N, C-alpha and C positions, 0 to 999 in steps of 0.2 A: 711079269706083265700084269697090270691091273686094269680092268675095263670098268667104266662107269657110264651108265646110260644117262644122258642129260634129262630125259623125261622122268627119271626117278628122283631128281633133285627138286625139293619143294621151293617154290618161288615166294611164298608168303613170308613177309618180314625180311626179305633178303635184298631190298632195293639199294642199300648202301653198305651193308656189312660184308658182302661177298659170301662165298661158300667154302667151307673146309671139306674137301672130299676124303682126305686121309690124314691121320696124324703120323708123322715120321719120328722115329727114334732119334735121340741125340747123335749127331754125326752123319745121319743118313741124308741123302739128297735125291731129288728127282733129276734123272739124267735126260729124259726126253718126254715130250707130250705130243700126241698126234691125234687127229680126228680120223675115225674110221667110219665109213658109210655102212649102214645096216643093210644086210642082204635083203633083197626084195621079198623072199619067201619067209623072212623072219628067222631063218636058221643062221647061226653064226658060223662062219667059215674059219675055224680055229686050226692052226698048224698042229701037226702031231706033237705029242709031249716031248719036250726037250729041244724043239726046233723053234727058231725065231723067224717070223715072216720077213721077207726082204723089204727094206725101206725104199720108198720112191726117192730118186735123186732130187736134190735141191736145185731149184732154178738158179741161174747165174745171179749172184748178189742177194739171194733170199736169206742166207745165213747171216749176212751182215745186217740186213734190214730187220731181222728178228733178234739181233743182239746175241747170236749164238756163236759167231766166229771166234771170239776171244774168250769163250766160256762164260759170258755174261748170262744171267738168268738161270744158271745151273745151281 
């Protein structure tokens, strides 16, 4: 899992180029991307090492709308 704070991404000169957050090795792919709300106290609620937090269920039709149902965008 890789976390990236949006506030740490510089916006100057990025109006049309987009932003590369990470360079992947040949053959590597991003499996999923999700938005995580920051805790009110600023502390990150990380799961214990080796555990993956549960993912919220997708709404009916959400996967199709996002192009994820058939592996598109992966």
